[in-house]
A tleap script that builds the chain and sets N, CA, C and O, in Angstrom:
source leaprc.protein.ff14SB
mol = sequence {
  NMET ALA GLN PRO ARG ARG PRO LYS ASN PRO
  ILE SER ASP VAL LEU ASP ARG ALA LEU GLU
  THR PRO VAL ILE VAL SER ILE LYS GLY GLY
  ARG LYS PHE GLN GLY ASN LEU ARG GLY TYR
  ASP VAL TYR MET ASN LEU VAL LEU ASP GLY
  ALA VAL GLU LEU GLU VAL ASN GLN ALA ALA
  LYS ARG TYR GLY VAL MET VAL ILE ARG GLY
  ASP ASN VAL VAL PHE VAL ALA LEU CSER
}
set mol.1.N position { 37.711 -49.877 65.186 }
set mol.1.CA position { 37.355 -51.032 65.980 }
set mol.1.C position { 38.380 -51.209 67.097 }
set mol.1.O position { 39.585 -51.127 66.859 }
set mol.2.N position { 37.912 -51.445 68.280 }
set mol.2.CA position { 38.798 -51.592 69.441 }
set mol.2.C position { 39.554 -52.912 69.371 }
set mol.2.O position { 39.053 -53.915 68.863 }
set mol.3.N position { 40.765 -52.881 69.893 }
set mol.3.CA position { 41.572 -54.102 69.942 }
set mol.3.C position { 40.997 -55.056 70.972 }
set mol.3.O position { 40.487 -54.613 72.001 }
set mol.4.N position { 41.070 -56.381 70.712 }
set mol.4.CA position { 40.558 -57.325 71.711 }
set mol.4.C position { 41.364 -57.226 72.999 }
set mol.4.O position { 42.575 -57.008 72.969 }
set mol.5.N position { 40.691 -57.385 74.117 }
set mol.5.CA position { 41.370 -57.296 75.410 }
set mol.5.C position { 42.128 -58.581 75.675 }
set mol.5.O position { 41.605 -59.679 75.486 }
set mol.6.N position { 43.359 -58.431 76.113 }
set mol.6.CA position { 44.195 -59.574 76.456 }
set mol.6.C position { 44.272 -59.659 77.970 }
set mol.6.O position { 44.308 -58.635 78.652 }
set mol.7.N position { 44.299 -60.884 78.504 }
set mol.7.CA position { 44.476 -60.994 79.950 }
set mol.7.C position { 45.842 -60.431 80.341 }
set mol.7.O position { 46.825 -60.629 79.627 }
set mol.8.N position { 45.901 -59.741 81.454 }
set mol.8.CA position { 47.157 -59.142 81.890 }
set mol.8.C position { 47.957 -60.137 82.713 }
set mol.8.O position { 47.457 -60.712 83.679 }
set mol.9.N position { 49.188 -60.325 82.321 }
set mol.9.CA position { 50.149 -61.124 83.055 }
set mol.9.C position { 51.531 -60.590 82.700 }
set mol.9.O position { 51.652 -59.781 81.780 }
set mol.10.N position { 52.559 -61.013 83.392 }
set mol.10.CA position { 53.887 -60.443 83.147 }
set mol.10.C position { 54.370 -60.606 81.705 }
set mol.10.O position { 55.018 -59.708 81.168 }
set mol.11.N position { 54.064 -61.735 81.079 }
set mol.11.CA position { 54.523 -61.950 79.710 }
set mol.11.C position { 53.807 -61.012 78.747 }
set mol.11.O position { 54.441 -60.431 77.867 }
set mol.12.N position { 52.489 -60.855 78.903 }
set mol.12.CA position { 51.775 -59.964 77.995 }
set mol.12.C position { 52.197 -58.513 78.212 }
set mol.12.O position { 52.207 -57.731 77.261 }
set mol.13.N position { 52.544 -58.142 79.434 }
set mol.13.CA position { 53.039 -56.782 79.679 }
set mol.13.C position { 54.323 -56.530 78.889 }
set mol.13.O position { 54.475 -55.479 78.267 }
set mol.14.N position { 55.238 -57.484 78.915 }
set mol.14.CA position { 56.507 -57.347 78.195 }
set mol.14.C position { 56.263 -57.334 76.690 }
set mol.14.O position { 56.835 -56.511 75.976 }
set mol.15.N position { 55.416 -58.239 76.205 }
set mol.15.CA position { 55.143 -58.294 74.766 }
set mol.15.C position { 54.405 -57.040 74.294 }
set mol.15.O position { 54.633 -56.578 73.176 }
set mol.16.N position { 53.529 -56.485 75.125 }
set mol.16.CA position { 52.864 -55.226 74.766 }
set mol.16.C position { 53.885 -54.116 74.549 }
set mol.16.O position { 53.763 -53.335 73.605 }
set mol.17.N position { 54.886 -54.043 75.415 }
set mol.17.CA position { 55.924 -53.013 75.270 }
set mol.17.C position { 56.817 -53.278 74.064 }
set mol.17.O position { 57.401 -52.348 73.509 }
set mol.18.N position { 56.930 -54.558 73.651 }
set mol.18.CA position { 57.790 -54.911 72.520 }
set mol.18.C position { 57.088 -54.773 71.170 }
set mol.18.O position { 57.738 -54.877 70.130 }
set mol.19.N position { 55.774 -54.540 71.166 }
set mol.19.CA position { 55.053 -54.399 69.902 }
set mol.19.C position { 55.660 -53.281 69.060 }
set mol.19.O position { 56.028 -52.222 69.568 }
set mol.20.N position { 55.752 -53.545 67.768 }
set mol.20.CA position { 56.284 -52.591 66.783 }
set mol.20.C position { 57.771 -52.292 66.971 }
set mol.20.O position { 58.265 -51.277 66.479 }
set mol.21.N position { 58.483 -53.163 67.674 }
set mol.21.CA position { 59.928 -53.007 67.832 }
set mol.21.C position { 60.625 -54.279 67.348 }
set mol.21.O position { 60.000 -55.337 67.291 }
set mol.22.N position { 61.904 -54.189 67.001 }
set mol.22.CA position { 62.635 -55.370 66.556 }
set mol.22.C position { 62.881 -56.347 67.712 }
set mol.22.O position { 63.259 -55.946 68.812 }
set mol.23.N position { 62.659 -57.626 67.438 }
set mol.23.CA position { 62.899 -58.681 68.425 }
set mol.23.C position { 63.637 -59.832 67.757 }
set mol.23.O position { 63.631 -59.971 66.534 }
set mol.24.N position { 64.270 -60.652 68.584 }
set mol.24.CA position { 64.854 -61.922 68.143 }
set mol.24.C position { 64.062 -63.012 68.829 }
set mol.24.O position { 63.853 -62.969 70.041 }
set mol.25.N position { 63.617 -63.996 68.050 }
set mol.25.CA position { 62.841 -65.117 68.569 }
set mol.25.C position { 63.624 -66.391 68.326 }
set mol.25.O position { 63.992 -66.693 67.191 }
set mol.26.N position { 63.878 -67.134 69.380 }
set mol.26.CA position { 64.517 -68.443 69.274 }
set mol.26.C position { 63.432 -69.501 69.386 }
set mol.26.O position { 62.559 -69.424 70.251 }
set mol.27.N position { 63.497 -70.502 68.492 }
set mol.27.CA position { 62.503 -71.566 68.530 }
set mol.27.C position { 63.192 -72.907 68.778 }
set mol.27.O position { 64.414 -73.025 68.687 }
set mol.28.N position { 62.380 -73.908 69.093 }
set mol.28.CA position { 62.917 -75.250 69.304 }
set mol.28.C position { 63.717 -75.665 68.078 }
set mol.28.O position { 63.357 -75.334 66.948 }
set mol.29.N position { 64.787 -76.381 68.307 }
set mol.29.CA position { 65.647 -76.792 67.206 }
set mol.29.C position { 66.806 -75.848 66.983 }
set mol.29.O position { 67.672 -76.113 66.150 }
set mol.30.N position { 66.833 -74.722 67.734 }
set mol.30.CA position { 67.965 -73.814 67.680 }
set mol.30.C position { 67.892 -72.720 66.634 }
set mol.30.O position { 68.820 -71.917 66.544 }
set mol.31.N position { 66.835 -72.648 65.839 }
set mol.31.CA position { 66.730 -71.590 64.835 }
set mol.31.C position { 66.327 -70.275 65.499 }
set mol.31.O position { 65.594 -70.255 66.487 }
set mol.32.N position { 66.835 -69.158 64.918 }
set mol.32.CA position { 66.520 -67.828 65.434 }
set mol.32.C position { 66.051 -66.943 64.295 }
set mol.32.O position { 66.551 -67.016 63.172 }
set mol.33.N position { 65.065 -66.094 64.622 }
set mol.33.CA position { 64.497 -65.174 63.650 }
set mol.33.C position { 64.486 -63.776 64.231 }
set mol.33.O position { 64.302 -63.592 65.434 }
set mol.34.N position { 64.685 -62.788 63.366 }
set mol.34.CA position { 64.641 -61.396 63.782 }
set mol.34.C position { 63.617 -60.669 62.917 }
set mol.34.O position { 63.532 -60.895 61.710 }
set mol.35.N position { 62.844 -59.795 63.551 }
set mol.35.CA position { 61.860 -59.004 62.823 }
set mol.35.C position { 61.118 -58.093 63.779 }
set mol.35.O position { 61.343 -58.137 64.989 }
set mol.36.N position { 60.237 -57.271 63.241 }
set mol.36.CA position { 59.418 -56.380 64.070 }
set mol.36.C position { 58.214 -57.154 64.576 }
set mol.36.O position { 57.492 -57.769 63.792 }
set mol.37.N position { 57.997 -57.124 65.876 }
set mol.37.CA position { 56.857 -57.810 66.474 }
set mol.37.C position { 55.586 -57.034 66.153 }
set mol.37.O position { 55.418 -55.905 66.614 }
set mol.38.N position { 54.696 -57.621 65.372 }
set mol.38.CA position { 53.453 -56.963 64.974 }
set mol.38.C position { 52.280 -57.394 65.826 }
set mol.38.O position { 51.305 -56.651 65.949 }
set mol.39.N position { 52.349 -58.581 66.421 }
set mol.39.CA position { 51.236 -59.034 67.241 }
set mol.39.C position { 51.523 -60.362 67.901 }
set mol.39.O position { 52.497 -61.045 67.581 }
set mol.40.N position { 50.645 -60.714 68.837 }
set mol.40.CA position { 50.734 -61.984 69.551 }
set mol.40.C position { 49.362 -62.298 70.120 }
set mol.40.O position { 48.472 -61.448 70.122 }
set mol.41.N position { 49.195 -63.524 70.602 }
set mol.41.CA position { 47.926 -63.884 71.239 }
set mol.41.C position { 48.197 -64.594 72.559 }
set mol.41.O position { 49.346 -64.690 72.991 }
set mol.42.N position { 47.145 -65.088 73.198 }
set mol.42.CA position { 47.275 -65.700 74.522 }
set mol.42.C position { 48.104 -66.982 74.488 }
set mol.42.O position { 48.593 -67.418 75.530 }
set mol.43.N position { 48.274 -67.595 73.319 }
set mol.43.CA position { 49.074 -68.812 73.188 }
set mol.43.C position { 50.523 -68.503 72.849 }
set mol.43.O position { 51.322 -69.415 72.635 }
set mol.44.N position { 50.865 -67.216 72.798 }
set mol.44.CA position { 52.180 -66.699 72.449 }
set mol.44.C position { 52.548 -66.976 70.998 }
set mol.44.O position { 53.728 -67.017 70.649 }
set mol.45.N position { 51.528 -67.168 70.147 }
set mol.45.CA position { 51.776 -67.159 68.712 }
set mol.45.C position { 52.224 -65.745 68.380 }
set mol.45.O position { 51.624 -64.774 68.842 }
set mol.46.N position { 53.276 -65.627 67.581 }
set mol.46.CA position { 53.861 -64.322 67.290 }
set mol.46.C position { 53.773 -64.012 65.804 }
set mol.46.O position { 53.887 -64.908 64.968 }
set mol.47.N position { 53.572 -62.749 65.481 }
set mol.47.CA position { 53.608 -62.288 64.096 }
set mol.47.C position { 54.800 -61.351 63.969 }
set mol.47.O position { 54.875 -60.332 64.655 }
set mol.48.N position { 55.738 -61.704 63.079 }
set mol.48.CA position { 56.901 -60.869 62.805 }
set mol.48.C position { 56.788 -60.306 61.405 }
set mol.48.O position { 56.392 -61.010 60.475 }
set mol.49.N position { 57.135 -59.043 61.252 }
set mol.49.CA position { 57.165 -58.403 59.938 }
set mol.49.C position { 58.626 -58.158 59.581 }
set mol.49.O position { 59.421 -57.786 60.445 }
set mol.50.N position { 58.979 -58.360 58.336 }
set mol.50.CA position { 60.371 -58.192 57.917 }
set mol.50.C position { 61.257 -59.263 58.524 }
set mol.50.O position { 62.419 -59.003 58.837 }
set mol.51.N position { 60.720 -60.468 58.695 }
set mol.51.CA position { 61.433 -61.540 59.379 }
set mol.51.C position { 62.597 -62.073 58.545 }
set mol.51.O position { 62.480 -62.288 57.339 }
set mol.52.N position { 63.708 -62.275 59.221 }
set mol.52.CA position { 64.872 -62.917 58.613 }
set mol.52.C position { 65.360 -63.999 59.565 }
set mol.52.O position { 65.313 -63.837 60.784 }
set mol.53.N position { 65.827 -65.096 58.998 }
set mol.53.CA position { 66.420 -66.157 59.817 }
set mol.53.C position { 67.881 -65.801 60.043 }
set mol.53.O position { 68.578 -65.386 59.116 }
set mol.54.N position { 68.336 -65.962 61.266 }
set mol.54.CA position { 69.718 -65.631 61.605 }
set mol.54.C position { 70.571 -66.890 61.634 }
set mol.54.O position { 70.156 -67.926 62.153 }
set mol.55.N position { 71.753 -66.788 61.078 }
set mol.55.CA position { 72.759 -67.843 61.190 }
set mol.55.C position { 74.022 -67.181 61.692 }
set mol.55.O position { 74.575 -66.307 61.025 }
set mol.56.N position { 74.481 -67.586 62.859 }
set mol.56.CA position { 75.648 -66.994 63.502 }
set mol.56.C position { 75.530 -65.473 63.488 }
set mol.56.O position { 76.460 -64.755 63.120 }
set mol.57.N position { 74.328 -65.000 63.909 }
set mol.57.CA position { 73.992 -63.582 64.047 }
set mol.57.C position { 74.071 -62.785 62.750 }
set mol.57.O position { 74.195 -61.560 62.786 }
set mol.58.N position { 74.001 -63.471 61.591 }
set mol.58.CA position { 73.919 -62.790 60.306 }
set mol.58.C position { 72.649 -63.244 59.600 }
set mol.58.O position { 72.218 -64.386 59.765 }
set mol.59.N position { 72.050 -62.355 58.816 }
set mol.59.CA position { 70.830 -62.713 58.090 }
set mol.59.C position { 71.137 -63.815 57.084 }
set mol.59.O position { 72.082 -63.706 56.303 }
set mol.60.N position { 70.333 -64.878 57.107 }
set mol.60.CA position { 70.544 -65.990 56.204 }
set mol.60.C position { 69.444 -66.087 55.154 }
set mol.60.O position { 69.725 -66.282 53.971 }
set mol.61.N position { 68.191 -65.952 55.588 }
set mol.61.CA position { 67.051 -66.104 54.697 }
set mol.61.C position { 66.005 -65.067 55.058 }
set mol.61.O position { 65.745 -64.840 56.240 }
set mol.62.N position { 65.400 -64.434 54.066 }
set mol.62.CA position { 64.369 -63.427 54.312 }
set mol.62.C position { 62.992 -64.043 54.089 }
set mol.62.O position { 62.766 -64.737 53.099 }
set mol.63.N position { 62.071 -63.781 55.025 }
set mol.63.CA position { 60.730 -64.341 54.949 }
set mol.63.C position { 59.636 -63.291 54.808 }
set mol.63.O position { 58.546 -63.625 54.343 }
set mol.64.N position { 59.871 -62.058 55.182 }
set mol.64.CA position { 58.803 -61.047 55.177 }
set mol.64.C position { 57.930 -61.216 56.405 }
set mol.64.O position { 58.427 -61.166 57.530 }
set mol.65.N position { 56.613 -61.419 56.202 }
set mol.65.CA position { 55.697 -61.618 57.332 }
set mol.65.C position { 55.710 -63.090 57.716 }
set mol.65.O position { 55.625 -63.967 56.857 }
set mol.66.N position { 55.816 -63.350 59.010 }
set mol.66.CA position { 55.930 -64.724 59.509 }
set mol.66.C position { 55.093 -64.885 60.761 }
set mol.66.O position { 55.050 -63.994 61.610 }
set mol.67.N position { 54.424 -66.031 60.875 }
set mol.67.CA position { 53.712 -66.394 62.098 }
set mol.67.C position { 54.480 -67.541 62.731 }
set mol.67.O position { 54.748 -68.553 62.082 }
set mol.68.N position { 54.834 -67.379 64.005 }
set mol.68.CA position { 55.552 -68.417 64.740 }
set mol.68.C position { 54.620 -68.969 65.798 }
set mol.68.O position { 54.110 -68.234 66.644 }
set mol.69.N position { 54.407 -70.259 65.742 }
set mol.69.CA position { 53.506 -70.903 66.687 }
set mol.69.C position { 54.099 -70.861 68.096 }
set mol.69.O position { 55.277 -71.160 68.297 }
set mol.70.N position { 53.269 -70.488 69.059 }
set mol.70.CA position { 53.724 -70.257 70.428 }
set mol.70.C position { 54.367 -71.442 71.109 }
set mol.70.O position { 55.266 -71.260 71.930 }
set mol.71.N position { 53.932 -72.663 70.793 }
set mol.71.CA position { 54.531 -73.801 71.490 }
set mol.71.C position { 55.933 -74.127 70.989 }
set mol.71.O position { 56.584 -75.021 71.529 }
set mol.72.N position { 56.407 -73.424 69.971 }
set mol.72.CA position { 57.787 -73.595 69.495 }
set mol.72.C position { 58.740 -72.529 70.033 }
set mol.72.O position { 59.955 -72.651 69.879 }
set mol.73.N position { 58.197 -71.488 70.662 }
set mol.73.CA position { 59.028 -70.376 71.121 }
set mol.73.C position { 59.811 -70.768 72.367 }
set mol.73.O position { 59.244 -71.254 73.346 }
set mol.74.N position { 61.122 -70.550 72.316 }
set mol.74.CA position { 61.990 -70.769 73.480 }
set mol.74.C position { 62.178 -69.451 74.223 }
set mol.74.O position { 62.036 -69.397 75.445 }
set mol.75.N position { 62.501 -68.374 73.476 }
set mol.75.CA position { 62.590 -67.051 74.106 }
set mol.75.C position { 62.387 -65.957 73.075 }
set mol.75.O position { 62.528 -66.172 71.872 }
set mol.76.N position { 62.051 -64.779 73.578 }
set mol.76.CA position { 61.910 -63.559 72.779 }
set mol.76.C position { 62.791 -62.515 73.434 }
set mol.76.O position { 62.694 -62.279 74.638 }
set mol.77.N position { 63.660 -61.884 72.635 }
set mol.77.CA position { 64.556 -60.857 73.172 }
set mol.77.C position { 64.454 -59.610 72.308 }
set mol.77.O position { 64.289 -59.702 71.092 }
set mol.78.N position { 64.552 -58.440 72.941 }
set mol.78.CA position { 64.617 -57.189 72.189 }
set mol.78.C position { 65.957 -57.156 71.454 }
set mol.78.O position { 66.982 -57.580 71.987 }
set mol.79.N position { 65.929 -56.639 70.209 }
set mol.79.CA position { 67.201 -56.579 69.476 }
set mol.79.C position { 67.589 -55.163 69.132 }
set mol.79.O position { 68.631 -54.941 68.516 }
savepdb mol mol.pdb
quit
């Protein structure tokens, strides 16, 4: 089955290149998570696999698969 087509814009271009690679996601409230980016949608909802919460750049809590709602995302960085 073909993947659904996403509208092309600069953010989706960057996220397409980041798929299946490790990323760090910062959310409102100052929390940061690291994991492999498995997917995203037009609202920038993100799916991370092997997600861990970072505290002072060290793993604090392991979550496995995690969905992060797009309106909470502050930034996404390659790690």
